[in-house]
DOVEXNU-745537 format. One record per residue (C-alpha): residue in three letters; x, y, z. Coordinates in Angstrom, 1 decimal. Example, Ala and Ser with C-alpha at 12.3 -4.5 7.8 and 13.67 -1.06 7.14 Angstrom:
! residues 2
> Ala	12.3	-4.5	7.8
> Ser	13.7	-1.1	7.1
This chain:
! residues 564
> Met	135.0	222.9	88.5
> Thr	137.5	220.5	89.8
> Thr	139.6	218.3	87.7
> Ala	137.9	215.2	89.1
> His	134.5	216.6	88.2
> Val	135.6	217.3	84.7
> Lys	136.9	213.8	84.2
> Ser	133.7	212.3	85.6
> Thr	131.5	214.4	83.3
> Ala	133.7	213.5	80.3
> Tyr	133.5	209.8	81.2
> His	129.7	209.9	81.4
> Arg	129.5	211.8	78.1
> Phe	131.8	209.2	76.5
> Met	129.7	206.3	77.8
> Ala	126.5	207.9	76.6
> Gln	128.0	208.3	73.1
> Asn	129.3	204.8	73.2
> Asp	125.8	203.5	74.1
> Ile	124.4	205.3	71.1
> Leu	127.1	203.8	68.9
> Leu	126.5	200.3	70.3
> Asn	122.8	200.6	69.7
> Asp	123.5	201.8	66.2
> Ala	125.9	198.9	65.6
> Ser	123.4	196.4	66.9
> Arg	120.8	197.8	64.6
> Ile	123.2	197.6	61.7
> Tyr	124.1	194.0	62.5
> Val	120.4	193.0	62.6
> Ile	119.7	194.8	59.3
> Ala	122.8	193.3	57.7
> Gly	121.8	189.8	58.9
> Phe	118.4	190.2	57.5
> Val	119.7	191.5	54.2
> Leu	122.2	188.6	54.1
> Ala	119.5	186.1	54.7
> Leu	117.3	187.7	52.0
> Ile	120.3	187.6	49.6
> Leu	120.9	183.9	50.4
> Leu	117.2	183.1	49.9
> Ile	117.1	185.0	46.6
> Cys	120.4	183.3	45.5
> Gly	119.0	179.9	46.4
> Arg	115.9	180.5	44.5
> Leu	117.9	181.8	41.5
> Phe	120.1	178.7	41.7
> Leu	117.0	176.5	41.6
> Leu	115.7	178.4	38.7
> Val	119.1	178.2	36.9
> Gln	119.3	174.5	37.8
> Thr	116.0	173.7	36.2
> Asp	116.5	176.2	33.4
> Gln	119.9	174.8	32.3
> Gly	118.2	171.4	31.4
> Ser	120.5	168.5	31.0
> Lys	123.4	170.4	32.7
> Tyr	121.8	171.1	36.0
> Ala	118.5	169.2	36.2
> Ala	118.1	167.0	39.3
> Val	119.1	163.4	38.6
> Arg	119.5	161.4	41.8
> Asp	120.9	158.0	42.5
> Ala	118.3	155.7	44.0
> Glu	119.2	154.6	47.5
> Thr	116.6	151.8	47.2
> Val	117.8	150.3	44.0
> Ser	119.4	146.9	44.6
> Ser	121.7	145.5	41.9
> Arg	121.0	141.9	40.9
> Arg	123.6	139.3	40.1
> Asn	124.1	138.1	36.5
> Ile	122.9	134.7	35.4
> Val	125.2	132.8	33.0
> Asp	125.2	129.5	31.2
> Arg	127.6	126.6	32.0
> Asn	130.3	128.3	29.8
> Gly	130.0	131.7	31.3
> Ser	127.9	133.3	28.5
> Ile	125.6	136.0	30.0
> Leu	121.9	135.1	30.0
> Ala	120.5	137.8	32.3
> Thr	122.1	141.1	33.4
> Asn	121.3	144.6	34.5
> Leu	121.2	147.7	32.4
> Met	121.4	151.2	33.8
> Thr	118.3	153.2	33.1
> Gly	116.3	156.1	34.6
> Ser	112.8	156.5	36.0
> Leu	110.7	159.7	36.1
> Tyr	109.2	160.7	39.5
> Ala	107.8	163.8	41.0
> Asn	107.3	165.5	44.4
> Pro	103.8	167.0	43.8
> Lys	104.4	169.5	46.7
> Glu	107.1	171.1	44.6
> Val	105.2	171.2	41.3
> Thr	103.9	174.8	40.7
> Ser	101.7	174.0	37.7
> Pro	100.5	170.4	37.4
> Val	98.6	171.1	34.1
> Asp	101.6	172.8	32.5
> Ala	104.0	170.1	33.8
> Ala	101.7	167.4	32.4
> Arg	101.6	169.0	29.0
> Lys	105.4	169.2	28.8
> Ile	105.8	165.6	30.1
> Lys	103.3	164.4	27.4
> Thr	105.5	165.8	24.7
> Val	108.3	163.4	25.6
> Phe	106.1	160.5	26.6
> Pro	103.2	160.5	24.3
> Asp	102.0	157.1	25.5
> Leu	101.2	158.5	28.9
> Asp	97.7	159.6	29.8
> Lys	97.7	163.4	30.5
> Lys	94.8	163.2	32.9
> Lys	96.5	160.6	35.0
> Ile	99.7	162.6	35.0
> Ile	97.8	165.7	36.3
> Glu	96.1	163.5	39.0
> Lys	99.5	162.3	40.2
> Leu	101.0	165.8	40.2
> Lys	98.1	167.2	42.2
> Ser	98.2	164.5	44.9
> Asn	99.1	165.2	48.5
> Lys	102.0	162.7	48.4
> Ser	105.7	163.7	48.4
> Phe	106.7	161.0	45.9
> Val	104.9	159.6	42.8
> Trp	106.2	157.6	39.9
> Ile	105.5	159.1	36.5
> Lys	107.3	156.7	34.1
> Arg	109.6	153.8	34.9
> Asn	112.6	152.7	32.8
> Ile	112.9	155.5	30.3
> Thr	115.5	155.5	27.5
> Pro	118.6	157.7	27.5
> Ala	117.1	159.7	24.6
> Gln	113.9	160.3	26.7
> Gln	116.0	161.4	29.6
> Gln	117.8	164.0	27.5
> Lys	114.6	165.4	26.1
> Phe	113.0	165.6	29.5
> Leu	116.0	167.3	31.1
> Gln	115.6	170.1	28.6
> Leu	112.1	170.9	29.8
> Gly	113.1	172.3	33.1
> Ile	110.1	171.2	35.1
> Val	110.3	172.1	38.8
> Gly	109.4	169.2	41.1
> Val	109.9	166.4	38.5
> Tyr	113.1	164.4	38.6
> Ile	114.9	161.4	37.1
> Glu	116.1	158.6	39.4
> Lys	119.0	156.4	38.3
> Ser	117.9	152.8	38.3
> Glu	118.4	149.4	36.7
> Lys	116.3	147.1	34.7
> Arg	116.8	143.4	33.9
> Ala	117.9	142.4	30.4
> Tyr	117.6	139.0	28.9
> Ile	120.2	138.6	26.2
> His	118.5	135.8	24.4
> Gly	114.9	137.0	24.8
> Asn	112.2	134.5	24.2
> Thr	114.7	131.6	23.8
> Thr	115.2	131.4	27.6
> Ser	111.9	133.0	28.7
> His	110.5	129.9	30.4
> Leu	113.8	128.8	31.8
> Leu	114.9	132.1	33.4
> Gly	111.4	133.6	33.9
> Phe	111.3	137.4	34.5
> Thr	111.5	140.1	37.1
> Ser	109.0	142.8	38.1
> Ile	109.7	146.4	37.5
> Asp	111.2	146.5	41.0
> Met	113.7	143.7	40.0
> Gln	112.0	141.0	42.0
> Gly	111.9	137.4	40.5
> Arg	108.4	136.5	39.3
> Ser	108.9	133.1	37.6
> Gly	111.5	130.5	36.6
> Val	115.1	130.6	37.8
> Glu	114.6	134.3	38.7
> Arg	111.9	133.5	41.2
> Phe	113.5	130.4	42.7
> Phe	116.8	132.1	43.3
> Asp	115.4	135.5	44.0
> Asp	117.0	136.0	47.5
> Gln	120.4	134.7	46.3
> Leu	120.4	137.0	43.2
> Val	119.8	140.2	45.1
> Gly	122.9	142.3	45.5
> Ser	126.4	142.1	43.9
> Gly	128.5	139.0	43.7
> Asp	129.5	136.2	41.4
> Pro	127.0	135.2	38.7
> Leu	124.6	132.3	39.1
> Arg	126.0	129.6	36.7
> Leu	123.4	127.4	35.2
> Ser	123.8	123.9	33.8
> Val	122.3	125.0	30.5
> Asp	124.4	125.4	27.4
> Ile	123.0	128.4	25.5
> Arg	124.3	127.2	22.2
> Val	122.3	124.0	22.6
> Gln	119.4	125.9	24.0
> Asn	119.2	127.9	20.8
> Ile	119.5	124.8	18.6
> Val	116.7	123.1	20.5
> His	114.5	126.2	20.5
> Asn	114.9	126.7	16.8
> Ala	114.3	123.1	15.8
> Leu	111.2	122.8	18.0
> Lys	109.7	126.1	16.7
> Glu	110.3	125.0	13.2
> Ala	108.4	121.7	13.9
> Val	105.5	123.5	15.7
> Asp	105.1	125.8	12.7
> Lys	105.5	123.1	10.2
> Phe	102.9	120.8	11.7
> Ser	100.6	123.6	12.9
> Ala	100.9	122.3	16.5
> Gln	99.4	124.1	19.4
> Gly	102.7	124.0	21.2
> Gly	105.6	121.8	22.2
> Thr	108.4	121.1	24.6
> Ala	111.9	119.8	24.3
> Val	114.3	119.0	27.2
> Met	117.9	117.6	27.1
> Val	119.6	116.2	30.2
> Asp	123.1	114.8	30.9
> Val	122.3	111.2	32.1
> Glu	125.6	110.9	34.0
> Thr	125.2	114.1	36.1
> Gly	121.5	115.0	36.0
> Glu	122.3	118.4	34.7
> Val	119.7	120.0	32.4
> Ile	121.4	121.1	29.2
> Ala	118.4	122.7	27.4
> Met	114.8	123.3	28.3
> Val	112.3	124.8	25.9
> Ser	108.5	125.3	25.9
> Leu	106.4	126.8	23.2
> Pro	104.6	129.1	22.9
> Asp	107.1	131.4	24.7
> Phe	107.0	135.1	25.6
> Asp	109.0	138.2	25.7
> Pro	110.5	138.6	29.2
> His	111.0	142.3	28.7
> Arg	107.3	143.0	28.0
> Val	105.1	140.9	30.3
> Thr	101.5	141.8	29.7
> Lys	98.1	140.3	30.5
> Glu	98.2	138.6	27.1
> Ser	101.6	137.1	27.7
> Gln	100.3	135.5	30.9
> Lys	98.6	132.9	28.6
> Leu	102.0	132.1	27.1
> Met	103.8	131.4	30.4
> Phe	102.6	127.9	30.9
> Asn	105.8	125.8	30.9
> Met	105.1	122.4	29.3
> Ala	108.4	121.0	30.5
> Thr	107.7	121.6	34.2
> Gln	104.0	122.2	34.6
> Gly	102.6	120.0	31.9
> Ile	101.3	116.5	32.9
> Tyr	100.9	114.2	30.0
> Glu	100.1	110.7	29.0
> Leu	103.0	109.9	26.7
> Gly	101.8	106.7	25.1
> Ser	104.2	104.0	23.8
> Ile	107.3	105.7	25.2
> Phe	106.2	104.2	28.5
> Lys	106.8	100.7	27.1
> Val	110.4	101.4	28.1
> Phe	109.3	101.1	31.7
> Thr	107.2	98.1	31.0
> Ala	110.2	96.3	29.6
> Val	112.3	97.4	32.6
> Ala	109.8	96.0	35.1
> Ala	109.6	92.7	33.1
> Phe	113.3	92.2	33.0
> Glu	113.9	93.2	36.7
> Ser	111.1	90.9	37.8
> Gly	112.7	87.9	36.1
> Ala	109.3	86.8	34.8
> Val	110.2	87.7	31.2
> Lys	113.4	87.1	29.2
> Leu	114.7	88.7	26.1
> Ser	114.3	85.5	24.2
> Asp	110.6	85.0	25.0
> His	107.8	85.5	22.5
> Phe	104.0	86.3	22.7
> Asp	101.0	85.9	20.6
> Ala	100.1	89.3	19.2
> Thr	97.4	88.3	16.8
> Lys	94.3	89.1	18.9
> Ala	93.2	92.4	20.6
> Ile	92.7	92.3	24.3
> Lys	89.5	93.4	26.0
> Ile	89.8	96.0	28.8
> Gly	86.4	96.9	30.2
> Lys	84.2	98.0	27.4
> Phe	87.1	98.4	24.9
> Arg	89.2	96.1	22.8
> Val	92.8	97.2	22.5
> Gly	94.9	96.1	19.5
> Asp	97.9	97.2	17.6
> Tyr	98.1	100.1	15.1
> Arg	99.3	98.5	11.9
> Gly	100.2	95.4	13.8
> Lys	102.2	92.4	12.5
> Asn	99.3	90.0	13.3
> Arg	101.6	87.2	14.4
> Trp	103.7	86.0	17.3
> Leu	106.3	88.5	18.3
> Ser	109.6	88.2	20.2
> Val	110.2	90.6	23.1
> Pro	112.6	92.8	21.0
> Glu	109.9	92.9	18.3
> Ile	107.3	94.0	20.7
> Phe	109.5	96.9	21.7
> Ile	110.7	97.8	18.3
> Tyr	107.3	97.6	16.5
> Ser	105.6	99.1	19.6
> Ser	103.0	96.4	20.0
> Asn	100.2	97.3	22.5
> Ile	99.1	93.6	22.6
> Gly	102.6	92.5	23.3
> Ala	103.1	95.0	26.1
> Met	99.8	93.9	27.8
> Lys	100.8	90.2	27.4
> Ile	104.1	91.1	29.2
> Leu	102.2	92.8	32.0
> Leu	99.9	89.8	32.5
> Glu	103.0	87.6	32.7
> Met	104.8	89.6	35.3
> Gly	101.8	90.9	37.3
> Lys	100.6	94.4	37.9
> Glu	102.5	95.0	41.1
> Lys	105.9	94.6	39.3
> Leu	105.0	97.5	37.0
> Ser	104.0	99.7	40.0
> Glu	107.2	98.8	41.8
> Ala	109.3	99.9	38.7
> Tyr	107.4	103.2	38.5
> His	108.1	104.1	42.1
> Lys	111.7	102.9	42.0
> Leu	112.3	105.2	39.0
> Gly	110.7	108.1	40.8
> Leu	108.1	108.6	38.1
> Phe	105.5	109.7	40.7
> Glu	107.8	111.2	43.3
> Pro	108.7	114.9	43.8
> Leu	111.7	116.2	41.9
> Val	113.8	116.6	45.0
> Gly	116.4	119.4	44.8
> Phe	115.3	120.7	41.4
> Glu	115.9	124.5	41.3
> Tyr	112.6	125.6	39.8
> Gly	109.5	126.9	41.5
> Glu	106.7	125.8	39.2
> Val	106.9	122.0	38.9
> Ala	103.8	119.8	38.7
> Met	103.4	116.4	40.3
> Pro	102.5	113.4	38.1
> Val	99.1	111.8	38.3
> Leu	98.4	108.2	39.2
> Thr	94.9	108.2	40.5
> Gly	92.5	105.5	41.5
> Gln	93.0	101.9	42.4
> Trp	95.9	100.1	40.8
> Ser	93.7	97.4	39.3
> Glu	94.7	94.9	36.5
> Ser	92.8	96.9	33.9
> Arg	94.6	100.0	35.0
> Ala	97.9	98.3	34.8
> Leu	97.1	96.9	31.4
> Thr	96.5	100.4	29.9
> Ala	99.6	101.7	31.7
> Ser	101.7	99.1	30.1
> Tyr	101.3	100.8	26.7
> Gly	101.4	104.4	28.1
> Tyr	97.8	105.3	28.9
> Gly	96.2	106.1	32.2
> Val	99.5	107.4	33.7
> Ala	100.5	111.1	33.3
> Thr	103.8	112.6	34.2
> Thr	105.9	115.7	33.4
> Pro	108.7	115.6	30.9
> Leu	111.2	116.2	33.7
> His	110.0	113.2	35.7
> Phe	110.1	111.1	32.6
> Leu	113.7	112.1	31.8
> Arg	114.9	111.6	35.4
> Ala	113.6	108.0	35.2
> Leu	114.9	107.4	31.6
> Ala	118.3	108.6	32.6
> Ala	118.5	105.9	35.3
> Val	117.3	103.3	32.8
> Val	120.2	104.0	30.4
> Asn	123.0	105.0	32.7
> Gly	123.4	101.7	34.4
> Gly	120.5	102.0	36.9
> Arg	121.5	105.2	38.9
> Leu	118.6	107.5	39.7
> Ile	120.1	111.0	39.9
> Asn	118.2	114.2	40.8
> Leu	117.9	116.7	38.0
> Ser	119.5	120.1	38.4
> Leu	119.7	123.5	36.6
> Ile	123.0	124.4	38.3
> Lys	126.3	123.4	36.7
> Gly	127.8	120.5	38.5
> Asn	124.6	119.5	40.3
> Pro	125.9	120.7	43.7
> Asn	123.1	119.0	45.6
> Arg	123.4	115.7	43.8
> Ile	121.5	112.7	45.2
> Glu	122.2	109.3	43.6
> Gln	120.8	105.8	44.3
> Asn	121.0	102.5	42.5
> Val	117.5	101.4	41.4
> Leu	118.1	99.0	38.5
> Ser	120.6	96.3	37.6
> Glu	123.3	97.0	35.0
> Lys	122.1	94.0	33.1
> Thr	118.6	95.4	32.6
> Ser	120.1	98.8	31.7
> Lys	122.3	97.3	29.1
> Thr	119.4	95.3	27.6
> Ile	117.2	98.4	27.3
> Arg	120.0	100.3	25.6
> Lys	120.2	97.6	23.0
> Leu	116.5	97.6	22.4
> Met	116.3	101.4	22.1
> Tyr	119.2	101.3	19.6
> Lys	117.4	98.7	17.6
> Ala	114.2	100.8	17.7
> Ala	116.0	103.7	16.2
> Leu	117.5	101.4	13.5
> Gln	114.4	99.5	12.5
> Gly	111.4	100.8	14.5
> Thr	109.1	103.8	14.8
> Ser	111.9	106.1	16.0
> Arg	114.2	105.5	13.0
> Arg	113.7	109.2	11.8
> Ser	115.5	110.3	14.9
> Arg	118.7	108.6	13.7
> Val	121.8	110.5	12.8
> Asn	124.5	108.3	11.2
> Gly	127.5	108.0	13.5
> Tyr	125.9	109.2	16.7
> Met	124.6	105.9	17.9
> Val	121.1	107.2	18.5
> Gly	118.6	105.1	20.5
> Gly	115.0	106.0	20.9
> Lys	111.3	105.3	21.3
> Thr	108.3	107.1	20.0
> Gly	104.8	107.7	21.5
> Ser	101.5	109.1	20.5
> Ala	98.5	109.5	22.9
> Asn	95.1	111.0	22.5
> Lys	94.6	114.2	24.5
> Ile	92.1	114.3	27.3
> Ile	89.6	117.1	26.7
> Asn	86.7	117.7	29.1
> Gly	87.4	114.4	30.8
> Ala	87.3	112.3	27.6
> Tyr	89.9	111.2	25.0
> Asp	89.7	113.3	21.9
> Lys	90.5	111.0	18.9
> Lys	91.3	113.9	16.7
> Lys	93.9	115.5	18.9
> His	97.0	113.8	20.3
> Leu	100.4	114.4	21.8
> Ala	103.3	113.2	19.6
> Ser	106.5	112.4	21.3
> Val	110.0	110.9	20.9
> Thr	112.7	110.2	23.4
> Ala	116.3	110.0	22.0
> Ile	119.5	109.1	23.7
> Phe	123.0	109.4	22.3
> Pro	125.5	107.9	22.0
> Met	123.8	104.7	22.8
> Asn	126.9	102.6	23.3
> Lys	128.0	105.0	26.1
> Pro	124.9	107.1	26.9
> Lys	125.6	110.8	27.7
> Tyr	122.5	112.8	26.7
> Ala	118.8	112.1	26.7
> Met	116.0	114.1	25.2
> Leu	112.2	114.2	25.2
> Ile	110.4	116.1	22.5
> Thr	106.6	116.5	22.6
> Leu	104.4	118.3	20.1
> Asp	100.9	119.3	21.1
> Ala	98.2	118.3	18.6
> Pro	100.4	118.3	15.4
> Gln	98.7	118.1	12.0
> Gly	99.9	115.7	9.3
> Thr	101.3	117.2	6.1
> Lys	101.7	116.1	2.5
> Glu	105.3	115.3	3.3
> Thr	104.2	112.9	6.1
> His	101.4	111.4	4.0
> Gly	98.9	112.9	6.5
> Phe	100.5	111.1	9.5
> Ser	101.1	113.1	12.7
> Ala	102.4	110.4	15.1
> Gly	105.6	110.9	17.0
> Gly	107.7	108.9	14.5
> Trp	106.7	111.3	11.7
> Thr	106.6	114.7	13.5
> Ala	108.8	114.6	16.7
> Ala	111.5	112.1	15.7
> Pro	112.9	114.4	12.9
> Val	113.3	117.2	15.5
> Ala	115.5	114.9	17.6
> Ala	117.7	114.1	14.5
> Gln	118.0	117.8	13.7
> Ile	119.1	118.6	17.3
> Ile	121.6	115.8	17.5
> Glu	123.2	116.6	14.2
> Arg	123.7	120.3	15.2
> Ala	124.4	119.9	18.9
> Gly	126.5	116.7	18.9
> Pro	129.7	118.4	17.8
> Ile	129.2	121.3	20.2
> Leu	128.8	118.8	23.1
> Gly	131.9	117.0	22.1
> Val	130.2	113.8	20.9
> Leu	132.2	112.6	17.9
> Pro	130.6	110.4	15.2
> Val	131.8	106.8	15.1
> Asp	131.7	104.0	12.6
> Glu	128.5	102.1	13.6
> Glu	129.5	99.2	11.3
> Asp	132.6	98.7	13.5
> Glu	132.8	95.1	14.6
> Val	133.3	96.0	18.3
> Ile	130.3	98.3	18.3
> Gln	128.2	95.8	16.4
> Lys	129.0	93.1	18.9
> Ala	128.3	95.3	21.9
> Met	124.9	96.4	20.6
> Tyr	123.8	93.1	19.2
> Val	120.4	91.7	20.2
> Lys	118.5	89.0	18.3
> Val	115.2	90.5	17.1
> Glu	113.5	87.9	15.0
> Tyr	110.8	85.6	16.4
> Asp	112.1	82.1	16.9
> Gln	109.6	79.3	17.5
> Gln	112.2	77.3	19.4
> Asn	112.1	79.9	22.2
> Arg	109.7	80.0	25.1
> Ala	106.1	81.0	24.2
> Leu	104.3	82.9	26.9
> Gly	101.0	84.0	25.5
C-alpha cells in the first residue's frame, strides 16, 4: 500500500468520524436548546406564581396609560377647592383567570358590597379587560394584593376630591368616574382642566362661600323652607364672590337620589321676586324724567287690574312721597308711578339693564333665561311695576342691580378672578344711580329691609315676597321671600340676593314669613361675618359728611307736586 493511499484512507476515516461527531453535536445542540426553552418556560411560570404568591410585594400594579390628570381649581386667594387624589382601580383579564368562581369568592372577601354573581359574569366574559371595582382605598388595595389572584390587577388612577364638599357642590359641579366634567365649573371648563398646568383660579372667596352657605342653611332649617339661594357679587368688577343653592349634594357620591338635589336655584331658577323689582320701577321713572324724587301720589285706593283689585299690604292709606313709596313698598304707589311714566319706559329700563338678555361671558353651563312672555300691555306693566308677571334668575337680577348702584355701568358677571372677558357699558345716569343708593339706604334704615342692617356697614336694601306659581296658578299659601342688600352704600362694593323658597313663620317672627322677617336677617348675618374678611371697615354712620351724602327727604309734603 502506497503512502498516498494510506493518507487518503486515513483522511476519509477522519472525515467519517467527524461527520458522526458533527451529527452528534447538532443533536446535542437541539436537545440543549429544547431543554433551555423548557427551563425558561418553567422559570417564567414559576416567576408568575411567585409574583402572585408574594402578594403585595410582587402583585401586578400597573400605571394607567389612559389616566389624564386634571388641573386643580382654587379660589381667588389660592385655596384649593378641587384636586386629584391617587387611588387604584381593580380590573381583570378574564382570559388569564383560571377559576372565576374561586376568584370571585376571594374578591368578595375584600369588597363585600360587590355582587358575587356579577363578578363571576365579568370574569367569564370573552373580553381581555373588564373593570371590577373603581377607586378602591389603600387598605383595600393591600388586602387584595395578599390574595394572589391570577388575572386580576390593580391600575393606578386618580379621583377628583372636593375639599369643601357640599359647600361648593353647585358651584364646582362634579366629574364622572373617568374624570370628565358633568356639571358646574367642572363641565364648563372641562377641556381646559384636562392635563397638567396652573390651577383654574375662580373669583369666589371660599371663606365668604362658607359664611354664606352656613347662614343660608341655618335660615332654611329655621323657617322650614323647601330651599334657598344666596349670591354675592362685586358690583365694581362683576366677579361672583359666593354662590350657594340649597338643597345641595355630595359631589363625591352622585346617585340617582342626588340628581333631585342638583337643581341650582342661582343659575337655573326663574322667579318672580316681588317688591324687589320696585328698584327698577324707580330707575325707569327717574331716567324717563316723568317723575321726580319730590313728587307724591295718592295711595289710598286699590287699583283694578282685570278681575283683581291690587292694594297695599298694611298700607299707610294716605298720600305718599316717592321715597315713602319705595321705603314702605307701596304697590299702589308703584302702579301710580308706572301710569305717570308709561309702560314703554319700564320695558326700556328692563332691557337696558339686561334683565331679559343672556348672561354673555358667564362661565357656567346651566343658566336659564328670564321669562317675559305675552304682549306688553298696560295691565302687564302695572303688575310688573310691583314685581309680578316678570320672572328672572338671581344672576340676571344681580347683574342689573350692580349697574343700578355702581354709577350705571352694566358689567358682565364672571366666575374667574379679574373677570378676564369683561364687557362694560353705561346704561344709566350717575344721578339716577345716586338717588337709588339713597333710597335703598333709607329702606334699610326705616323700611321693610331694616333687619338686614349691620351698624357701621352702611347697608342698603329692598325686600320682596311673591306667591309661587304652582300648576299655572298663584298659590296664596306658598311664596318666595327675598332680600337684596348692598354694602357699603356710600361707596357700593358688594351686592347680595337671598331667596328662601316657601319659608314658614315662627313664634319669633310672630307667624310672618315675608322677606323682611326671614331673608333680611340672613343678609345681616353674612355682612357682619364677611365684611371684615372682605376688607370693609365699619364707619360712623352718624358722621356729618356721611349723613349729608346719604340725605334724602322722605316725608310727604303737600307743597310738592301731586301726580295721582
